[in-house]
C-alpha positions as CSV (number, residue, x, y, z in Angstrom):
1,M,-10.9,-16.6,10.5
2,S,-8.1,-16.0,13.1
3,K,-6.3,-19.1,12.0
4,P,-8.0,-20.5,8.9
5,V,-7.6,-23.6,6.9
6,V,-6.4,-22.4,3.5
7,A,-6.5,-24.2,0.1
8,I,-4.7,-23.1,-3.0
9,V,-6.4,-24.2,-6.2
10,G,-3.9,-24.3,-9.1
11,A,-1.0,-24.8,-6.6
12,T,1.5,-25.9,-9.2
13,G,0.9,-23.1,-11.6
14,A,2.9,-19.8,-11.8
15,V,0.5,-17.9,-9.5
16,G,0.0,-20.9,-7.3
17,V,3.7,-21.0,-6.6
18,E,3.6,-17.3,-5.7
19,F,0.7,-18.0,-3.3
20,L,2.7,-20.6,-1.5
21,Q,5.8,-18.3,-1.1
22,L,3.7,-15.3,0.0
23,L,1.9,-17.2,2.7
24,E,5.2,-18.2,4.1
25,E,7.0,-14.9,3.7
26,R,4.1,-12.9,5.2
27,N,3.7,-15.5,8.0
28,F,0.0,-15.9,7.2
29,P,-1.7,-17.3,10.3
30,L,-3.1,-20.5,9.0
31,A,-4.0,-23.7,10.8
32,E,-3.6,-25.9,7.7
33,L,-2.6,-25.5,4.1
34,R,-4.0,-27.7,1.3
35,L,-2.6,-27.7,-2.2
36,L,-5.1,-28.6,-5.0
37,A,-4.4,-29.1,-8.7
38,S,-5.3,-31.2,-11.7
39,P,-5.1,-35.0,-11.3
40,R,-1.9,-35.1,-13.3
41,S,-0.2,-33.0,-10.6
42,A,-1.6,-35.0,-7.7
43,G,1.1,-36.5,-5.6
44,K,3.7,-33.8,-6.3
45,K,5.3,-32.4,-3.2
46,M,5.9,-28.7,-2.6
47,G,7.9,-27.1,0.2
48,F,6.3,-24.8,2.8
49,K,8.0,-23.6,6.0
50,G,10.5,-26.4,6.0
51,T,8.0,-29.2,5.4
52,E,6.6,-30.8,2.3
53,I,2.9,-30.8,1.4
54,T,1.5,-33.3,-1.1
55,V,-0.6,-31.9,-3.8
56,E,-4.1,-33.3,-3.9
57,A,-6.4,-33.7,-6.9
58,L,-9.0,-31.0,-7.2
59,T,-12.5,-32.3,-6.3
60,A,-15.6,-30.8,-4.7
61,E,-14.9,-32.9,-1.6
62,A,-11.4,-31.4,-1.1
63,F,-13.0,-28.2,0.3
64,R,-14.4,-29.8,3.4
65,G,-13.2,-27.9,6.4
66,V,-11.6,-25.1,4.2
67,D,-12.1,-21.5,5.4
68,I,-10.3,-19.6,2.6
69,A,-9.8,-20.9,-1.0
70,L,-7.3,-19.1,-3.2
71,F,-8.2,-19.9,-6.8
72,S,-5.8,-19.4,-9.8
73,A,-6.6,-22.2,-12.3
74,G,-8.5,-20.4,-14.9
75,G,-12.1,-19.3,-15.4
76,A,-13.5,-22.7,-16.3
77,I,-12.2,-24.3,-13.1
78,S,-13.4,-21.4,-11.0
79,R,-16.9,-21.6,-12.4
80,E,-17.0,-25.3,-11.8
81,F,-15.4,-25.5,-8.3
82,A,-15.9,-22.1,-6.6
83,P,-19.6,-22.8,-5.9
84,A,-18.6,-26.2,-4.4
85,A,-16.1,-24.4,-2.2
86,V,-18.7,-21.9,-1.0
87,R,-21.2,-24.7,-0.3
88,A,-18.5,-26.4,1.9
89,G,-18.2,-23.1,3.9
90,A,-15.1,-21.5,2.3
91,V,-14.7,-18.0,1.2
92,V,-13.2,-18.0,-2.3
93,V,-10.7,-15.4,-3.5
94,D,-10.8,-15.9,-7.2
95,N,-8.0,-14.8,-9.6
96,S,-9.9,-15.5,-12.8
97,S,-12.3,-13.3,-14.7
98,A,-15.2,-15.7,-14.0
99,F,-17.0,-13.6,-11.4
100,R,-15.4,-10.1,-11.6
101,M,-18.4,-8.3,-13.2
102,D,-21.1,-10.2,-11.3
103,E,-23.2,-7.7,-9.5
104,G,-23.1,-9.5,-6.2
105,V,-19.3,-10.2,-6.2
106,P,-17.0,-7.6,-4.8
107,L,-13.9,-6.7,-6.9
108,V,-11.2,-5.8,-4.4
109,V,-7.9,-4.0,-4.4
110,P,-7.0,-3.6,-0.7
111,E,-5.3,-0.2,-1.1
112,I,-8.5,1.1,-2.8
113,N,-11.7,-0.6,-1.6
114,P,-11.0,-2.9,1.3
115,E,-14.5,-2.3,2.8
116,A,-16.0,-4.0,-0.3
117,A,-14.7,-7.3,0.8
118,K,-17.2,-7.3,3.7
119,S,-20.1,-7.5,1.2
120,H,-19.1,-10.9,-0.2
121,K,-21.6,-13.8,-0.4
122,G,-18.8,-16.4,-0.5
123,I,-16.8,-15.2,-3.5
124,I,-14.4,-12.2,-3.8
125,A,-12.9,-11.5,-7.2
126,N,-9.3,-10.5,-7.7
127,P,-9.1,-7.9,-10.6
128,N,-7.2,-8.4,-13.9
129,C,-3.5,-7.8,-13.5
130,S,-3.3,-4.8,-15.8
131,T,-6.3,-3.2,-14.0
132,I,-4.6,-3.6,-10.6
133,I,-1.2,-2.2,-11.8
134,A,-2.9,0.9,-13.2
135,A,-5.5,1.3,-10.5
136,V,-3.2,1.3,-7.4
137,P,-1.3,4.5,-8.5
138,L,-4.4,6.1,-10.1
139,W,-6.6,5.8,-7.0
140,P,-4.9,8.4,-4.7
141,L,-4.9,10.8,-7.7
142,H,-8.6,10.1,-8.3
143,K,-9.5,10.7,-4.6
144,Q,-7.8,14.1,-4.7
145,N,-9.0,15.2,-8.2
146,P,-11.5,12.9,-10.0
147,I,-10.3,11.3,-13.2
148,K,-12.6,12.2,-16.1
149,R,-10.8,10.4,-18.9
150,L,-8.0,7.7,-19.0
151,I,-6.0,6.4,-22.0
152,A,-3.9,3.4,-21.3
153,A,-1.3,1.5,-23.4
154,T,-0.1,-1.7,-21.8
155,Y,3.2,-3.6,-22.3
156,Q,2.3,-7.0,-20.9
157,A,4.7,-9.8,-19.9
158,A,4.6,-13.5,-20.8
159,S,3.6,-14.3,-17.2
160,G,0.1,-13.2,-17.9
161,A,-0.3,-16.5,-19.7
162,G,1.2,-18.5,-16.8
163,A,4.2,-20.7,-16.6
164,A,3.6,-22.0,-20.1
165,G,3.7,-18.5,-21.5
166,M,7.0,-17.8,-19.8
167,A,8.5,-21.1,-21.0
168,E,7.5,-20.3,-24.6
169,L,9.2,-16.9,-24.4
170,E,12.4,-18.5,-23.2
171,A,12.3,-21.3,-25.8
172,S,11.4,-18.9,-28.6
173,T,14.3,-16.7,-27.7
174,R,16.8,-19.6,-27.6
175,A,15.6,-20.8,-30.9
176,Y,15.8,-17.3,-32.5
177,L,19.4,-16.8,-31.3
178,A,20.3,-20.3,-32.6
179,G,19.2,-19.2,-36.0
180,E,16.1,-21.4,-35.9
181,T,12.5,-20.5,-36.6
182,P,10.5,-20.5,-33.3
183,E,7.2,-22.3,-33.3
184,P,4.5,-20.6,-31.4
185,K,2.2,-22.8,-29.3
186,V,0.8,-20.8,-26.4
187,F,0.7,-17.6,-28.3
188,P,-0.5,-17.0,-31.9
189,H,2.7,-15.3,-33.0
190,V,6.4,-15.8,-32.5
191,Y,7.3,-14.1,-29.2
192,A,11.1,-13.7,-29.4
193,F,12.1,-10.1,-30.4
194,N,8.5,-9.4,-31.2
195,L,5.4,-7.8,-29.8
196,F,1.7,-8.2,-30.7
197,S,-1.8,-7.3,-29.7
198,H,-3.0,-9.2,-26.6
199,N,-4.3,-12.6,-27.7
200,T,-7.8,-12.3,-26.4
201,K,-10.9,-12.3,-28.5
202,I,-11.8,-9.0,-30.2
203,D,-15.4,-7.7,-30.0
204,P,-16.5,-7.1,-33.6
205,A,-18.9,-4.4,-32.4
206,N,-16.2,-2.0,-31.0
207,G,-12.9,-3.4,-32.0
208,Y,-11.6,-3.9,-28.5
209,N,-10.2,-7.2,-27.2
210,E,-11.3,-8.8,-23.9
211,E,-8.2,-7.6,-22.0
212,E,-8.8,-4.0,-23.0
213,L,-12.5,-4.2,-22.0
214,K,-11.5,-5.7,-18.7
215,M,-9.5,-2.6,-17.9
216,V,-12.4,-0.4,-18.8
217,K,-15.1,-2.2,-16.9
218,E,-13.1,-3.3,-13.9
219,T,-11.6,0.1,-13.2
220,R,-15.0,1.7,-13.1
221,K,-16.3,-1.0,-10.8
222,I,-13.4,-0.7,-8.4
223,F,-13.5,3.1,-8.3
224,G,-17.3,3.0,-8.0
225,D,-17.5,5.5,-10.9
226,A,-19.1,4.5,-14.2
227,S,-18.6,7.9,-15.7
228,I,-14.8,7.6,-16.2
229,R,-14.1,7.6,-20.0
230,I,-11.5,4.9,-20.5
231,S,-9.7,3.6,-23.6
232,S,-7.0,1.0,-23.6
233,T,-4.6,-0.8,-26.0
234,C,-3.1,-4.0,-24.6
235,I,0.1,-5.4,-26.2
236,R,2.2,-8.5,-25.4
237,V,5.9,-7.7,-25.1
238,P,8.9,-10.1,-24.7
239,V,9.3,-9.6,-21.0
240,L,9.0,-12.5,-18.5
241,R,6.9,-11.3,-15.6
242,A,6.3,-7.6,-15.1
243,H,3.7,-5.5,-16.9
244,A,4.2,-1.8,-17.7
245,I,1.6,0.7,-18.7
246,A,1.6,4.2,-20.2
247,L,-1.2,6.2,-18.8
248,D,-2.6,9.6,-19.9
249,V,-5.0,10.9,-17.3
250,E,-7.4,13.9,-17.6
251,F,-8.6,15.2,-14.3
252,E,-11.6,17.3,-13.3
253,R,-9.4,20.2,-12.3
254,P,-6.0,21.5,-13.4
255,T,-3.0,19.8,-11.7
256,T,0.8,19.7,-12.0
257,P,3.3,16.9,-12.2
258,D,4.7,18.0,-8.8
259,E,1.2,17.6,-7.3
260,V,0.9,14.1,-8.8
261,R,4.4,13.1,-7.7
262,A,3.7,14.3,-4.1
263,L,0.5,12.2,-3.9
264,L,2.1,9.1,-5.3
265,A,5.1,9.5,-2.9
266,K,2.8,8.8,0.0
267,A,0.4,6.4,-1.6
268,P,0.4,2.8,-0.2
269,G,1.7,0.2,-2.6
270,V,3.4,2.8,-4.8
271,R,7.1,3.7,-5.2
272,V,8.0,6.7,-7.3
273,V,10.9,6.1,-9.7
274,D,11.2,9.3,-11.6
275,D,14.7,10.6,-12.4
276,P,14.8,12.6,-15.7
277,V,18.5,13.5,-15.2
278,A,19.6,9.9,-15.2
279,N,16.8,8.9,-17.6
280,Y,15.7,6.3,-15.0
281,F,12.1,5.4,-14.8
282,P,9.9,2.3,-14.1
283,M,11.3,-0.9,-15.7
284,P,10.1,-4.5,-15.6
285,K,13.6,-5.6,-14.3
286,D,13.1,-3.4,-11.2
287,A,9.4,-4.2,-10.8
288,S,9.9,-8.0,-10.9
289,G,10.1,-9.8,-7.6
290,Q,8.7,-7.1,-5.4
291,G,5.2,-5.9,-4.5
292,D,5.1,-2.1,-5.2
293,I,3.9,-0.5,-8.3
294,L,6.6,1.7,-9.7
295,A,5.5,5.1,-11.1
296,G,7.5,7.7,-13.0
297,R,7.8,9.6,-16.3
298,I,5.4,12.1,-14.6
299,R,4.8,15.0,-16.9
300,A,2.1,17.4,-18.1
301,D,0.3,16.3,-21.3
302,I,1.3,19.2,-23.5
303,S,-1.5,18.4,-25.9
304,D,-4.1,19.6,-23.3
305,P,-3.9,23.4,-22.9
306,S,-6.3,23.3,-20.0
307,G,-3.6,21.9,-17.7
308,R,-5.9,19.0,-16.5
309,S,-4.0,16.2,-18.1
310,V,-0.9,14.3,-16.9
311,A,1.1,11.4,-18.4
312,L,2.9,8.8,-16.4
313,F,4.4,5.3,-16.8
314,V,4.0,2.5,-14.3
315,A,5.3,-1.0,-13.9
316,G,4.3,-3.9,-11.6
317,D,5.0,-7.6,-11.1
318,Q,2.2,-9.4,-12.8
319,L,2.5,-12.5,-10.7
320,L,2.7,-10.6,-7.4
321,K,0.6,-7.4,-7.1
322,G,-1.0,-8.2,-10.4
323,A,-2.2,-11.6,-9.1
324,A,-1.0,-13.5,-6.0
325,L,-0.1,-10.7,-3.7
326,N,-3.4,-8.9,-4.2
327,A,-5.3,-12.1,-3.5
328,V,-3.3,-12.8,-0.3
329,Q,-3.9,-9.3,0.9
330,I,-7.6,-9.9,0.4
331,A,-7.2,-13.1,2.5
332,E,-5.5,-11.1,5.2
333,L,-8.5,-8.7,5.2
334,L,-10.7,-11.8,5.8
């Protein structure tokens, strides 16, 4: 693994493009890079370190000689081709939800549970973007003072639906400003100047959609604590690529905003943006294009007289730390 052969599956997609850029920017020590995508993208050329690499059609045979395969092409593709990559000898870092809750598959955020990566049996799962963006700043707080209950409300960008989702937001906005009626295709509702519940299937038994349940189940698995009570509401907002999340956290013991702020100030992967005087707090425009999770609006929850609850607001780039960057950091662990 000191100088592996790396394959990117879904290389032409929004996260695949970020994979390519990150491997170059972080000077990832690879011997060879292979770009794999659907047959319709085969033959396309993509730049990497001053050269051009031709995209190949994704097949089981394409993984021969590959050491690490970075997957971001959706759950169906992962379920079909990840086992083939493992049989060929590769370690798969999968960005889809296909294997996240499998008992034998580690779900890894390097700032939280890097040791879990060692237990892989060929596949390591990358968590859901909203889970990562919330978990990175919550983990240092949980280590110091265990979280007993978490209420999350997400404000999720179009990038969560890939390049097609981002393109629809742009087209919808142009149409709306031109006085036309935008026609939704990727999403179930008009996106311009609108927000709506996350467009994943709702469980009729409990009323939560799949995105909300991912946050519940994945956070517990990553933290190794099934006792945390978690409720989430996931909403699509007309932002291109950075998710934001309002978090209300109840701890085991009383705490203060200053204690929370001090822990976050020294936490890896977190940057405190918390200026009440200037009314300047985490925003998607500042989170986009960089790898830290921004954390601010740190204040006591005045509805809890016990002093054990704190509210905060976080934002992170969904395509970077919420997807590609976390996966590349896992590859660096390997």
